[in-house]
MOPAC internal coordinates of N, CA, C and O (Angstrom, degrees):
PM7 1SCF
backbone

  N    0.0000 0     0.00 0     0.00 0    0    0    0
  C    1.4334 1     0.00 0     0.00 0    1    0    0
  C    1.5599 1   108.54 1     0.00 0    2    1    0
  O    1.2310 1   120.13 1   -54.15 1    3    2    1
  N    1.2916 1   117.36 1   125.85 1    3    2    1
  C    1.4394 1   122.44 1   178.77 1    5    3    2
  C    1.5241 1   105.95 1   -91.67 1    6    5    3
  O    1.2310 1   121.30 1   -59.83 1    7    6    5
  N    1.3277 1   115.12 1   120.17 1    7    6    5
  C    1.4492 1   118.13 1  -179.15 1    9    7    6
  C    1.5095 1   111.97 1   -80.41 1   10    9    7
  O    1.2310 1   120.73 1   -43.78 1   11   10    9
  N    1.2806 1   116.22 1   136.22 1   11   10    9
  C    1.4853 1   119.93 1   176.19 1   13   11   10
  C    1.5182 1   104.61 1   -88.07 1   14   13   11
  O    1.2310 1   121.61 1   -50.90 1   15   14   13
  N    1.3099 1   114.53 1   129.10 1   15   14   13
  C    1.5002 1   120.36 1  -178.33 1   17   15   14
  C    1.5170 1   110.29 1   -97.79 1   18   17   15
  O    1.2310 1   120.36 1   -29.36 1   19   18   17
  N    1.2744 1   116.92 1   150.64 1   19   18   17
  C    1.4676 1   121.44 1   178.28 1   21   19   18
  C    1.6074 1   108.16 1  -119.68 1   22   21   19
  O    1.2310 1   122.98 1   -18.68 1   23   22   21
  N    1.2959 1   111.89 1   161.32 1   23   22   21
  C    1.4353 1   119.10 1   173.93 1   25   23   22
  C    1.5386 1   108.61 1   -75.52 1   26   25   23
  O    1.2310 1   121.43 1   152.66 1   27   26   25
  N    1.2663 1   114.87 1   -27.34 1   27   26   25
  C    1.5164 1   121.86 1  -177.15 1   29   27   26
  C    1.4600 1   107.46 1   -82.44 1   30   29   27
  O    1.2310 1   121.16 1   -29.95 1   31   30   29
  N    1.3321 1   115.39 1   150.05 1   31   30   29
  C    1.4789 1   121.48 1   179.74 1   33   31   30
  C    1.6167 1   103.35 1  -103.87 1   34   33   31
  O    1.2310 1   120.18 1   -50.58 1   35   34   33
  N    1.3021 1   117.26 1   129.42 1   35   34   33
  C    1.3853 1   123.27 1   176.23 1   37   35   34
  C    1.5960 1   109.32 1   -99.64 1   38   37   35
  O    1.2310 1   119.83 1   -41.38 1   39   38   37
  N    1.3082 1   117.93 1   138.62 1   39   38   37
  C    1.4291 1   118.43 1   175.83 1   41   39   38
  C    1.5096 1   108.00 1  -113.59 1   42   41   39
  O    1.2310 1   120.55 1   -54.45 1   43   42   41
  N    1.3358 1   116.55 1   125.55 1   43   42   41
  C    1.5212 1   124.94 1   177.51 1   45   43   42
  C    1.4931 1   106.13 1  -120.61 1   46   45   43
  O    1.2310 1   121.41 1   -19.69 1   47   46   45
  N    1.3234 1   114.90 1   160.31 1   47   46   45
  C    1.5142 1   117.31 1   175.28 1   49   47   46
  C    1.4777 1   108.37 1  -119.13 1   50   49   47
  O    1.2310 1   121.94 1   -38.01 1   51   50   49
  N    1.3062 1   113.90 1   141.99 1   51   50   49
  C    1.5092 1   121.27 1   170.96 1   53   51   50
  C    1.6133 1   105.83 1  -125.50 1   54   53   51
  O    1.2310 1   122.83 1   -55.90 1   55   54   53
  N    1.2587 1   112.18 1   124.10 1   55   54   53
  C    1.4965 1   116.56 1  -173.10 1   57   55   54
  C    1.5011 1   114.28 1    46.82 1   58   57   55
  O    1.2310 1   122.98 1  -135.71 1   59   58   57
  N    1.3535 1   111.89 1    44.29 1   59   58   57
  C    1.4630 1   122.07 1   175.04 1   61   59   58
  C    1.5581 1   114.70 1    67.07 1   62   61   59
  O    1.2310 1   121.00 1  -162.86 1   63   62   61
  N    1.3565 1   115.70 1    17.14 1   63   62   61
  C    1.4991 1   121.47 1   176.44 1   65   63   62
  C    1.5734 1   106.55 1  -111.85 1   66   65   63
  O    1.2310 1   120.17 1   -53.58 1   67   66   65
  N    1.3091 1   117.28 1   126.42 1   67   66   65
  C    1.4192 1   120.72 1  -178.89 1   69   67   66
  C    1.5135 1   112.78 1   -74.60 1   70   69   67
  O    1.2310 1   121.18 1   -42.52 1   71   70   69
  N    1.3719 1   115.34 1   137.48 1   71   70   69
  C    1.4012 1   122.23 1   171.90 1   73   71   70
  C    1.5235 1   113.84 1  -129.63 1   74   73   71
  O    1.2310 1   119.27 1   -31.66 1   75   74   73
  N    1.2775 1   119.00 1   148.34 1   75   74   73
  C    1.4744 1   118.96 1  -176.66 1   77   75   74
  C    1.5188 1   110.82 1  -112.12 1   78   77   75
  O    1.2310 1   119.75 1   -31.91 1   79   78   77
  N    1.3349 1   118.07 1   148.09 1   79   78   77
  C    1.4385 1   125.24 1   176.15 1   81   79   78
  C    1.4975 1   111.17 1  -151.49 1   82   81   79
  O    1.2310 1   121.44 1   -23.13 1   83   82   81
  N    1.3255 1   114.85 1   156.87 1   83   82   81
  C    1.4775 1   119.90 1   174.14 1   85   83   82
  C    1.5084 1   108.86 1  -105.33 1   86   85   83
  O    1.2310 1   120.25 1   176.84 1   87   86   85
  N    1.3070 1   117.13 1    -3.16 1   87   86   85
  C    1.4857 1   119.60 1  -175.72 1   89   87   86
  C    1.5160 1   109.92 1   -78.24 1   90   89   87
  O    1.2310 1   122.96 1   -41.99 1   91   90   89
  N    1.3668 1   111.93 1   138.01 1   91   90   89
  C    1.4626 1   120.25 1   177.17 1   93   91   90
  C    1.5341 1   113.04 1   -75.29 1   94   93   91
  O    1.2310 1   120.87 1   155.49 1   95   94   93
  N    1.3127 1   115.95 1   -24.51 1   95   94   93
  C    1.4848 1   119.90 1   177.36 1   97   95   94
  C    1.5341 1   107.65 1  -153.99 1   98   97   95
  O    1.2310 1   122.97 1   -33.48 1   99   98   97
  N    1.3520 1   111.92 1   146.52 1   99   98   97
  C    1.4751 1   125.17 1  -178.45 1  101   99   98
  C    1.4122 1   106.26 1  -137.38 1  102  101   99
  O    1.2310 1   121.03 1   -26.68 1  103  102  101
  N    1.3712 1   115.64 1   153.32 1  103  102  101
  C    1.4846 1   120.59 1   172.27 1  105  103  102
  C    1.5967 1   104.98 1   -86.88 1  106  105  103
  O    1.2310 1   123.16 1   -11.30 1  107  106  105
  N    1.2717 1   111.54 1   168.70 1  107  106  105
  C    1.4496 1   117.56 1   174.52 1  109  107  106
  C    1.5577 1   112.91 1   -56.68 1  110  109  107
  O    1.2310 1   121.40 1   139.43 1  111  110  109
  N    1.3125 1   114.92 1   -40.57 1  111  110  109
  C    1.4515 1   118.40 1  -177.32 1  113  111  110
  C    1.4905 1   108.25 1   -67.94 1  114  113  111
  O    1.2310 1   120.30 1   140.85 1  115  114  113
  N    1.4014 1   117.04 1   -39.15 1  115  114  113
  C    1.4788 1   118.71 1   177.17 1  117  115  114
  C    1.5475 1   114.61 1   -64.23 1  118  117  115
  O    1.2310 1   120.89 1   146.78 1  119  118  117
  N    1.3121 1   115.91 1   -33.22 1  119  118  117
  C    1.4027 1   120.27 1   176.52 1  121  119  118
  C    1.5166 1   111.63 1   -67.10 1  122  121  119
  O    1.2310 1   120.73 1   138.15 1  123  122  121
  N    1.3920 1   116.21 1   -41.85 1  123  122  121
  C    1.4342 1   116.44 1   177.38 1  125  123  122
  C    1.5491 1   111.78 1   -68.66 1  126  125  123
  O    1.2310 1   119.31 1   147.61 1  127  126  125
  N    1.3205 1   118.93 1   -32.39 1  127  126  125
  C    1.4601 1   121.68 1   174.59 1  129  127  126
  C    1.4549 1   113.93 1   -65.54 1  130  129  127
  O    1.2310 1   120.50 1   139.74 1  131  130  129
  N    1.3387 1   116.65 1   -40.26 1  131  130  129
  C    1.4534 1   122.85 1   178.96 1  133  131  130
  C    1.6074 1   111.23 1   -62.20 1  134  133  131
  O    1.2310 1   121.91 1   146.59 1  135  134  133
  N    1.3648 1   113.94 1   -33.41 1  135  134  133
  C    1.3672 1   119.54 1  -177.80 1  137  135  134
  C    1.5427 1   116.26 1   -98.21 1  138  137  135
  O    1.2310 1   122.12 1  -172.45 1  139  138  137
  N    1.3809 1   113.54 1     7.55 1  139  138  137
  C    1.4270 1   119.58 1  -178.04 1  141  139  138
  C    1.5255 1   115.31 1    62.41 1  142  141  139
  O    1.2310 1   120.58 1  -146.38 1  143  142  141
  N    1.2991 1   116.50 1    33.62 1  143  142  141
  C    1.4622 1   123.96 1  -176.96 1  145  143  142
  C    1.5104 1   106.86 1   -94.66 1  146  145  143
  O    1.2310 1   117.56 1   -46.07 1  147  146  145
  N    1.3775 1   122.25 1   133.93 1  147  146  145
  C    1.3958 1   126.72 1  -176.50 1  149  147  146
  C    1.5673 1   105.46 1   -59.14 1  150  149  147
  O    1.2310 1   122.11 1   -37.61 1  151  150  149
  N    1.2993 1   113.56 1   142.39 1  151  150  149
  C    1.5059 1   120.53 1  -175.19 1  153  151  150
  C    1.5394 1   112.08 1   -64.67 1  154  153  151
  O    1.2310 1   117.80 1   156.61 1  155  154  153
  N    1.2998 1   121.79 1   -23.39 1  155  154  153
  C    1.4467 1   121.94 1   179.44 1  157  155  154
  C    1.5507 1   113.01 1   -86.51 1  158  157  155
  O    1.2310 1   119.78 1  -175.26 1  159  158  157
  N    1.3023 1   118.02 1     4.74 1  159  158  157
  C    1.4588 1   120.65 1   177.12 1  161  159  158
  C    1.5790 1   107.33 1   -81.37 1  162  161  159
  O    1.2310 1   121.50 1   -23.72 1  163  162  161
  N    1.3422 1   114.73 1   156.28 1  163  162  161
  C    1.3973 1   120.50 1   175.41 1  165  163  162
  C    1.5297 1   112.02 1   -93.56 1  166  165  163
  O    1.2310 1   119.06 1   -38.38 1  167  166  165
  N    1.3036 1   119.39 1   141.62 1  167  166  165
  C    1.4604 1   124.67 1  -175.92 1  169  167  166
  C    1.4670 1   108.65 1  -111.80 1  170  169  167
  O    1.2310 1   120.77 1   -40.10 1  171  170  169
  N    1.2861 1   116.14 1   139.90 1  171  170  169
  C    1.4905 1   124.25 1   175.73 1  173  171  170
  C    1.4805 1   110.04 1  -136.37 1  174  173  171
  O    1.2310 1   122.01 1   -43.78 1  175  174  173
  N    1.3286 1   113.76 1   136.22 1  175  174  173
  C    1.4601 1   119.33 1   172.71 1  177  175  174
  C    1.5753 1   105.64 1   -87.66 1  178  177  175
  O    1.2310 1   121.16 1   -50.87 1  179  178  177
  N    1.3094 1   115.39 1   129.13 1  179  178  177
  C    1.4859 1   122.54 1  -178.59 1  181  179  178
  C    1.5511 1   105.12 1   -93.46 1  182  181  179
  O    1.2310 1   123.43 1   -54.51 1  183  182  181
  N    1.3484 1   111.02 1   125.49 1  183  182  181
  C    1.4769 1   121.66 1   177.36 1  185  183  182
  C    1.4783 1   109.90 1  -129.20 1  186  185  183
  O    1.2310 1   119.70 1   -89.73 1  187  186  185
  N    1.3039 1   118.18 1    90.27 1  187  186  185
  C    1.5051 1   120.79 1  -175.44 1  189  187  186
  C    1.5097 1   107.28 1    64.65 1  190  189  187
  O    1.2310 1   119.79 1    61.91 1  191  190  189
  N    1.3375 1   118.00 1  -118.09 1  191  190  189
  C    1.4545 1   121.64 1  -174.18 1  193  191  190
  C    1.6113 1   108.49 1   -99.54 1  194  193  191
  O    1.2310 1   122.68 1  -176.06 1  195  194  193
  N    1.3272 1   112.48 1     3.94 1  195  194  193
  C    1.5413 1   117.26 1   179.79 1  197  195  194
  C    1.4701 1   109.96 1  -100.23 1  198  197  195
  O    1.2310 1   120.23 1   -32.26 1  199  198  197
  N    1.3732 1   117.18 1   147.74 1  199  198  197
  C    1.4215 1   122.52 1   172.20 1  201  199  198
  C    1.6135 1   105.89 1  -122.36 1  202  201  199
  O    1.2310 1   119.92 1   -62.99 1  203  202  201
  N    1.2996 1   117.76 1   117.01 1  203  202  201
  C    1.4729 1   120.51 1  -179.22 1  205  203  202
  C    1.4580 1   109.13 1  -106.19 1  206  205  203
  O    1.2310 1   119.99 1   -54.69 1  207  206  205
  N    1.4111 1   117.62 1   125.31 1  207  206  205
  C    1.4254 1   117.45 1  -179.44 1  209  207  206
  C    1.5231 1   114.11 1   -64.74 1  210  209  207
  O    1.2310 1   122.04 1   -32.94 1  211  210  209
  N    1.3136 1   113.70 1   147.06 1  211  210  209
  C    1.4385 1   121.48 1   178.98 1  213  211  210
  C    1.5916 1   107.57 1  -125.99 1  214  213  211
  O    1.2310 1   123.29 1   -66.41 1  215  214  213
  N    1.3669 1   111.29 1   113.59 1  215  214  213
  C    1.4873 1   117.69 1  -177.52 1  217  215  214
  C    1.5072 1   111.46 1   -69.57 1  218  217  215
  O    1.2310 1   118.82 1   -21.62 1  219  218  217
  N    1.3149 1   119.85 1   158.38 1  219  218  217
  C    1.4960 1   119.58 1   178.36 1  221  219  218
  C    1.4571 1   113.89 1   -57.81 1  222  221  219
  O    1.2310 1   118.92 1   142.27 1  223  222  221
  N    1.3255 1   119.66 1   -37.73 1  223  222  221
  C    1.4250 1   125.05 1  -178.33 1  225  223  222
  C    1.5541 1   114.55 1   -88.81 1  226  225  223
  O    1.2310 1   119.12 1   174.10 1  227  226  225
  N    1.3382 1   119.28 1    -5.90 1  227  226  225
  C    1.4109 1   123.02 1   178.27 1  229  227  226
  C    1.4879 1   113.19 1   -74.24 1  230  229  227
  O    1.2310 1   121.87 1   -46.95 1  231  230  229
  N    1.3546 1   114.02 1   133.05 1  231  230  229
  C    1.5196 1   121.77 1  -178.50 1  233  231  230
  C    1.5419 1   107.55 1   -87.03 1  234  233  231
  O    1.2310 1   121.38 1   -47.68 1  235  234  233
  N    1.2766 1   114.97 1   132.32 1  235  234  233
  C    1.4606 1   122.90 1   179.92 1  237  235  234
  C    1.5435 1   103.80 1  -115.99 1  238  237  235
  O    1.2310 1   120.20 1   -49.62 1  239  238  237
  N    1.3836 1   117.23 1   130.38 1  239  238  237
  C    1.4305 1   121.03 1   175.17 1  241  239  238
  C    1.5269 1   105.88 1   -85.32 1  242  241  239
  O    1.2310 1   123.62 1   -59.27 1  243  242  241
  N    1.3241 1   110.67 1   120.73 1  243  242  241
  C    1.4928 1   115.64 1  -174.46 1  245  243  242
  C    1.4747 1   117.72 1   -86.82 1  246  245  243
  O    1.2310 1   121.05 1   -46.79 1  247  246  245
  N    1.3145 1   115.60 1   133.21 1  247  246  245
  C    1.4616 1   122.00 1   175.85 1  249  247  246
  C    1.5166 1   106.80 1  -142.12 1  250  249  247
  O    1.2310 1   121.92 1   -19.24 1  251  250  249
  N    1.3588 1   113.93 1   160.76 1  251  250  249
  C    1.4651 1   116.66 1   178.75 1  253  251  250
  C    1.4901 1   113.72 1   -57.10 1  254  253  251
  O    1.2310 1   120.89 1   -34.86 1  255  254  253
  N    1.2875 1   115.90 1   145.14 1  255  254  253
  C    1.4862 1   124.75 1   173.31 1  257  255  254
  C    1.4825 1   112.34 1    75.76 1  258  257  255
  O    1.2310 1   117.43 1  -165.91 1  259  258  257
  N    1.3198 1   122.50 1    14.09 1  259  258  257
  C    1.4276 1   119.85 1   168.96 1  261  259  258
  C    1.5119 1   107.87 1   -66.42 1  262  261  259
  O    1.2310 1   122.05 1   -36.47 1  263  262  261
  N    1.3927 1   113.67 1   143.53 1  263  262  261
  C    1.5162 1   118.42 1   179.43 1  265  263  262
  C    1.5083 1   105.03 1  -124.06 1  266  265  263
  O    1.2310 1   123.13 1   -36.01 1  267  266  265
  N    1.3849 1   111.60 1   143.99 1  267  266  265
  C    1.4047 1   121.11 1   178.73 1  269  267  266
  C    1.4837 1   108.38 1  -135.03 1  270  269  267
  O    1.2310 1   118.74 1   -26.18 1  271  270  269
  N    1.3328 1   120.01 1   153.82 1  271  270  269
  C    1.4167 1   129.83 1   173.84 1  273  271  270
  C    1.5505 1   110.23 1  -122.70 1  274  273  271
  O    1.2310 1   117.73 1   -53.21 1  275  274  273
  N    1.3082 1   121.93 1   126.79 1  275  274  273
  C    1.4141 1   123.21 1   174.54 1  277  275  274
  C    1.4725 1   109.13 1  -114.86 1  278  277  275
  O    1.2310 1   119.71 1   -46.01 1  279  278  277
  N    1.2999 1   118.15 1   133.99 1  279  278  277
  C    1.4479 1   124.70 1  -176.21 1  281  279  278
  C    1.5286 1   112.39 1  -137.94 1  282  281  279
  O    1.2310 1   118.93 1   -28.69 1  283  282  281
  N    1.2929 1   119.65 1   151.31 1  283  282  281
  C    1.4914 1   120.80 1   173.30 1  285  283  282
  C    1.5317 1   108.32 1   -50.65 1  286  285  283
  O    1.2310 1   121.05 1   -34.86 1  287  286  285
  N    1.3172 1   115.59 1   145.14 1  287  286  285
  C    1.4294 1   125.33 1  -178.07 1  289  287  286
  C    1.5131 1   107.58 1   -60.35 1  290  289  287
  O    1.2310 1   119.37 1   -40.69 1  291  290  289
  N    1.3184 1   118.81 1   139.31 1  291  290  289
  C    1.4003 1   126.90 1   171.15 1  293  291  290
  C    1.6049 1   113.55 1    79.86 1  294  293  291
  O    1.2310 1   120.44 1  -171.65 1  295  294  293
  N    1.3718 1   116.76 1     8.35 1  295  294  293
  C    1.4620 1   116.23 1   179.34 1  297  295  294
  C    1.4771 1   115.04 1  -103.63 1  298  297  295
  O    1.2310 1   118.33 1   175.18 1  299  298  297
  N    1.3431 1   120.79 1    -4.82 1  299  298  297
  C    1.4471 1   123.94 1  -179.70 1  301  299  298
  C    1.5060 1   111.58 1   -64.42 1  302  301  299
  O    1.2310 1   120.67 1   -57.93 1  303  302  301
  N    1.3272 1   116.32 1   122.07 1  303  302  301
  C    1.4528 1   121.84 1   174.39 1  305  303  302
  C    1.5440 1   111.61 1    85.93 1  306  305  303
  O    1.2310 1   118.19 1  -173.44 1  307  306  305
  N    1.3144 1   121.05 1     6.56 1  307  306  305
  C    1.4183 1   119.79 1   176.86 1  309  307  306
  C    1.6127 1   110.05 1   -85.71 1  310  309  307
  O    1.2310 1   123.87 1   -46.72 1  311  310  309
  N    1.3332 1   110.18 1   133.28 1  311  310  309
  C    1.4853 1   119.18 1  -174.56 1  313  311  310
  C    1.5228 1   108.07 1  -115.38 1  314  313  311
  O    1.2310 1   119.50 1   -34.41 1  315  314  313
  N    1.2690 1   118.55 1   145.59 1  315  314  313
  C    1.5215 1   121.63 1   176.95 1  317  315  314
  C    1.4855 1   107.57 1   -68.52 1  318  317  315
  O    1.2310 1   119.77 1   -41.67 1  319  318  317
  N    1.3217 1   118.04 1   138.33 1  319  318  317
  C    1.4387 1   122.03 1   168.80 1  321  319  318
  C    1.4960 1   109.49 1   -76.24 1  322  321  319
  O    1.2310 1   119.44 1   -10.51 1  323  322  321
  N    1.3055 1   118.68 1   169.49 1  323  322  321
  C    1.4526 1   122.79 1  -178.35 1  325  323  322
  C    1.5224 1   110.13 1   -58.70 1  326  325  323
  O    1.2310 1   119.43 1   140.53 1  327  326  325
  N    1.3006 1   118.70 1   -39.47 1  327  326  325
  C    1.4587 1   122.52 1  -178.76 1  329  327  326
  C    1.5273 1   111.92 1   -68.32 1  330  329  327
  O    1.2310 1   122.98 1   143.57 1  331  330  329
  N    1.3824 1   111.89 1   -36.43 1  331  330  329
  C    1.4626 1   113.72 1  -178.98 1  333  331  330
  C    1.5999 1   114.32 1   -78.89 1  334  333  331
  O    1.2310 1   122.11 1   158.31 1  335  334  333
  N    1.3404 1   113.56 1   -21.69 1  335  334  333
  C    1.4362 1   121.41 1   178.98 1  337  335  334
  C    1.5415 1   111.74 1   -75.84 1  338  337  335
  O    1.2310 1   119.89 1   163.14 1  339  338  337
  N    1.3477 1   117.82 1   -16.86 1  339  338  337
  C    1.4805 1   119.01 1  -178.67 1  341  339  338
  C    1.4913 1   113.51 1   -80.66 1  342  341  339
  O    1.2310 1   120.10 1   180.00 1  343  342  341

């Protein structure tokens, strides 16, 4: 994919840390690379109270204030049991 560059700088956050890019679009894998996130982590776009998965090859149209969360694979939605919480 050839990234289209902008003269504007877009600020996005990954795990609440801001990152800047001039790219109009990035794949999930490129967002993880920009943020220094391991490639085997799962990426989610945070929209209010929802978290939508972003696949490595999925193209995201970049705009200011997009927020992402990256977590180790297989941990989304796991809750501690009563024994683990003690």
